[in-house]
C-alpha positions as CSV (number, residue, x, y, z in Angstrom):
1,M,103.7,96.4,81.3
2,R,102.0,95.9,84.4
3,F,103.5,99.0,86.1
4,Q,103.9,101.4,83.3
5,G,103.3,105.0,84.9
6,K,103.6,103.7,88.5
7,V,106.6,104.7,90.8
8,A,108.1,102.1,93.2
9,L,110.4,102.3,96.2
10,V,112.5,99.3,97.4
11,T,114.5,99.2,100.7
12,G,117.4,97.7,101.2
13,A,118.0,97.3,97.4
14,A,121.6,96.9,96.9
15,S,121.7,93.3,96.8
16,G,119.9,90.0,97.8
17,I,116.1,90.1,97.6
18,G,115.6,93.7,97.4
19,K,117.7,94.0,94.1
20,G,115.8,91.5,93.0
21,I,112.6,92.9,93.4
22,A,113.8,96.5,92.4
23,L,114.9,94.7,88.9
24,R,111.9,92.8,88.5
25,L,109.4,95.9,89.2
26,G,111.7,97.9,86.7
27,Q,111.5,95.2,84.0
28,E,107.8,95.6,84.3
29,G,107.5,99.5,83.6
30,A,107.6,100.8,87.0
31,S,110.1,104.1,87.8
32,V,112.1,102.7,90.7
33,A,114.0,104.3,93.6
34,L,116.2,102.0,95.3
35,C,116.9,102.4,98.7
36,D,119.9,101.4,100.9
37,M,122.7,102.5,103.4
38,N,125.5,100.9,101.0
39,G,126.0,103.8,98.6
40,P,128.1,102.2,96.2
41,G,126.1,99.0,96.3
42,V,122.5,100.7,95.6
43,R,124.1,103.0,92.9
44,D,125.4,99.6,91.1
45,A,122.0,98.2,91.4
46,A,120.3,101.3,90.0
47,R,122.9,101.4,87.2
48,E,121.9,97.6,86.5
49,A,118.3,98.6,86.5
50,R,118.7,101.5,84.3
51,Q,121.1,99.3,81.6
52,S,118.1,96.7,81.3
53,G,116.0,99.7,80.3
54,A,114.1,100.6,83.7
55,K,113.8,104.1,84.8
56,A,115.7,103.9,88.1
57,A,117.5,106.0,90.9
58,A,119.5,105.5,94.0
59,Y,118.8,106.9,97.2
60,V,121.4,106.4,100.0
61,C,119.4,106.4,103.3
62,D,119.6,104.7,106.8
63,V,115.8,103.3,107.6
64,R,116.5,103.9,111.3
65,K,117.0,107.9,110.9
66,R,113.1,108.8,110.6
67,A,114.5,112.4,108.6
68,Q,116.2,110.5,106.4
69,V,113.2,108.3,105.5
70,D,110.8,111.5,105.2
71,R,113.4,113.2,103.1
72,T,114.1,110.6,100.8
73,I,110.3,110.0,99.8
74,D,109.9,113.7,99.7
75,R,112.7,113.7,97.0
76,I,111.2,110.6,95.3
77,V,107.7,112.2,94.9
78,Q,109.5,115.8,93.8
79,R,111.4,113.6,90.9
80,W,108.6,111.3,89.9
81,G,105.2,113.4,90.9
82,R,103.8,110.2,93.1
83,L,104.7,107.2,94.8
84,D,102.7,103.8,94.4
85,I,104.4,100.9,95.8
86,L,106.7,100.6,98.6
87,V,108.3,97.4,99.4
88,N,109.5,97.2,102.9
89,N,112.7,95.1,102.5
90,A,115.7,96.4,104.7
91,A,116.3,94.1,107.7
92,I,119.4,92.7,109.4
93,A,120.0,89.3,110.9
94,T,122.5,88.3,113.7
95,N,123.0,85.0,115.8
96,A,122.6,85.6,119.8
97,R,121.4,83.8,122.4
98,L,118.7,85.8,124.4
99,V,120.5,85.5,127.6
100,E,123.6,86.7,126.3
101,M,122.0,89.5,123.6
102,P,124.0,92.6,124.1
103,D,121.3,95.6,124.4
104,D,123.1,97.3,121.3
105,I,122.6,94.4,119.0
106,W,118.6,94.1,120.3
107,D,118.3,97.5,119.5
108,L,120.0,97.8,116.2
109,V,117.8,94.8,114.9
110,L,114.8,96.1,116.1
111,Q,115.3,99.7,114.9
112,T,116.2,98.4,111.4
113,N,113.8,95.8,110.9
114,L,110.8,97.2,112.7
115,T,111.1,100.9,113.7
116,G,112.7,101.4,110.1
117,A,109.9,99.6,108.3
118,F,107.1,101.6,110.4
119,Y,108.9,104.9,109.4
120,C,108.8,104.1,105.8
121,L,105.3,102.6,105.8
122,R,104.3,106.1,107.7
123,A,105.7,108.3,105.1
124,A,104.8,106.4,102.1
125,A,101.0,105.8,103.3
126,R,100.7,109.6,103.7
127,V,101.5,110.0,100.0
128,M,99.1,107.2,99.2
129,V,96.1,108.4,101.0
130,K,96.1,111.8,99.3
131,Q,96.5,109.8,95.9
132,R,93.8,107.5,96.9
133,Y,95.9,104.8,95.8
134,G,98.9,102.4,96.8
135,R,100.2,99.3,97.3
136,I,102.8,98.3,100.4
137,I,104.4,94.9,100.6
138,N,106.1,94.5,103.9
139,V,109.1,91.8,103.8
140,T,108.8,89.8,106.7
141,S,110.0,85.7,107.1
142,T,109.0,82.5,108.1
143,G,110.7,83.6,111.3
144,A,107.3,85.6,112.1
145,F,105.5,82.4,112.4
146,R,107.9,79.6,113.4
147,P,110.8,80.2,116.3
148,R,114.4,79.9,115.4
149,M,116.8,79.7,118.1
150,F,119.4,82.2,118.6
151,R,117.4,84.6,116.4
152,G,115.0,85.8,118.9
153,H,115.5,89.5,118.0
154,Y,115.0,88.8,114.5
155,C,111.9,86.7,115.0
156,A,110.3,89.2,117.2
157,T,110.7,92.0,114.5
158,K,109.4,90.0,111.7
159,A,106.2,88.9,113.7
160,G,105.9,92.5,114.6
161,L,106.1,93.3,111.3
162,H,103.4,91.0,110.2
163,M,100.9,92.2,112.6
164,L,101.8,95.8,111.7
165,T,100.7,94.9,108.1
166,L,97.6,93.6,109.2
167,V,96.7,96.9,111.2
168,A,97.9,99.2,108.4
169,A,95.7,97.0,105.9
170,A,92.7,98.0,108.1
171,E,93.5,101.5,108.5
172,L,94.3,102.2,104.8
173,A,91.8,100.4,103.1
174,P,89.2,103.0,103.2
175,F,91.7,105.2,101.1
176,G,92.5,102.4,98.4
177,V,96.0,101.3,99.8
178,T,96.5,97.6,100.1
179,V,99.2,96.6,102.5
180,N,100.2,92.9,102.5
181,A,103.4,90.8,103.5
182,L,105.7,88.6,101.7
183,A,107.0,86.0,104.2
184,P,110.4,84.4,102.4
185,G,112.2,81.0,103.7
186,L,115.8,80.7,103.4
187,T,116.9,82.3,100.3
188,E,120.4,82.3,98.7
189,T,121.7,85.8,99.2
190,G,124.7,87.6,100.7
191,M,123.0,87.5,104.2
192,T,122.9,83.6,104.1
193,R,126.2,83.1,102.4
194,H,127.9,82.2,105.7
195,V,125.6,79.5,106.8
196,L,124.9,78.2,103.0
197,Q,128.8,77.8,102.1
198,Q,129.4,75.0,104.7
199,P,128.2,71.8,103.1
200,E,126.8,70.0,106.1
201,A,124.8,73.1,107.1
202,R,123.4,73.5,103.4
203,T,122.4,70.0,103.3
204,A,120.3,70.2,106.5
205,R,118.9,73.3,105.5
206,L,117.7,71.5,102.2
207,K,116.4,69.1,104.4
208,E,113.9,71.3,105.8
209,V,112.4,72.6,102.6
210,P,109.6,70.1,100.6
211,L,110.5,71.6,97.3
212,G,114.0,70.5,97.8
213,R,115.8,73.9,96.8
214,L,116.6,77.0,98.5
215,G,114.8,80.3,97.5
216,L,116.2,82.8,95.1
217,P,115.7,86.5,94.9
218,E,113.6,86.0,91.4
219,D,111.1,83.7,93.2
220,H,110.2,86.5,95.9
221,A,110.3,89.3,93.2
222,A,107.5,87.4,91.2
223,A,105.4,87.2,94.2
224,V,105.8,91.0,95.0
225,A,105.2,91.8,91.4
226,Y,101.9,90.2,91.6
227,L,101.1,91.9,95.3
228,A,101.9,95.3,93.7
229,S,99.7,94.8,90.9
230,D,96.1,95.9,89.9
231,E,95.6,92.0,89.6
232,A,95.7,91.9,93.5
233,A,93.4,95.1,93.8
234,W,91.0,92.9,96.4
235,V,94.0,91.6,98.5
236,T,95.1,93.1,101.6
237,G,96.4,92.2,104.9
238,A,97.5,89.0,103.3
239,A,100.7,87.1,104.2
240,V,102.1,85.2,101.0
241,L,104.8,82.3,102.0
242,A,107.3,82.3,99.7
243,D,109.3,79.2,101.3
244,G,109.4,76.3,99.5
245,G,106.8,74.5,102.0
246,I,109.1,75.1,104.9
247,L,106.4,75.8,107.2
248,T,104.5,72.8,106.4
249,A,107.4,70.5,107.1
250,D,108.3,68.9,110.7
251,P,109.9,71.9,112.7
252,T,112.1,69.2,114.4
253,A,113.7,68.1,111.2
254,M,116.6,69.9,111.4
255,V,117.2,69.0,114.9
256,R,117.3,65.3,114.0
257,V,119.3,65.8,111.1
258,T,122.2,67.7,112.6
259,G,121.6,67.1,116.4
260,K,121.3,70.6,117.1
261,A,119.0,73.6,116.2
């Protein structure tokens, strides 16, 4: 198994993409620390991982709180002796026009998606630098490269996380630590359910995807497993687009189909 003897931390692991990634890493032999604010959810996800034969533990942590992040990573290292893989996946998204966006919503999204990712990256990197080994994967979005109306705060955080990935890749390379990004397209998760359950919206979104289907957590888990493995030992500062070809498509397609963005 590719990750036998490795220890992985996945944030936002209670559901969706994060849970899928955690399960995949566990299936391939990693000891997995699942981290999320949702205590019952992350404990259930860790239990599911253990039932499939993985070594897994749940950690309730708010990535916006630096002290909680540092304490969580300390606990992981105390338990398993090391930390080899960090998957920075925790994120939230809301819709708001820029001119109407409340300060608290802007702050919430930036603190979760960007500041929280930085806290996790910094704490994990300190461990990995001492080990002279590590794999960091930041989950960004197609929104890092393509603007979405009413998602200015979300797109700003994902673009920022993309650039943070590049800087970290350069700074950490001399210590044997690679840093890459995974940019998912629209994926079937709880976060997108409110949009995808509307037939017209679902049809319009599918028209954006050249491969003709929406993403699944398993699609992203497979990409992360590659980036976290020694097969990707010479890959750093890269962004893997797992979007079904969305960024190759005409960005005005959705407007033409639905009459709105």
